[in-house]
Steps between C-alpha positions, in 0.01 A plus 500: 500500500195431707507456875374212701460435871624148566457306818739206522483206741790254499456150637805282516408140429544247776819313493697774314849532633615818667782519237241503226304768670802709565624456141159611358474795736849626401406470132172674567676801647727522184197470268309771713794734446501434126124559473530820694771615264280445196200681667288185534519498883416855642444426863483201738370469869449227742205536748612503850494143645408343170690278259361661185600801279304780347648688212458743208605319188504632133452337169328557165199292608405224733612223255853646488501556872436122569714364205805731501507658844343294781564173303880569511517503882708218644243433767206499256421129534431562867297835444141592464402837372201736532537766217304818487543727197538865599415827335586852601269671740435880436560584854825314552733739671804319353359499142640709226176692469486589879433859544762703688 
């Protein structure tokens, strides 16, 4: 699978009830665990003081990432994404080709 850096901003629409927000966030947590278990979600961070997420996501290609991974998130209708395809760097200290 390829790796992608994904920045996610979630904006709750005006007038949405707190019950709906809570329900979707709970479902989002369940779905994130499922995607982590399948290897599609590798890491996820929240920048300090910001209401957005940055993560390393995996899929066969960007089309699959949007359709079968990010598109399955319960908060998807409220999200915007910035997706950057990644490739290994020869000097990555955590890479499998890193010299010891």
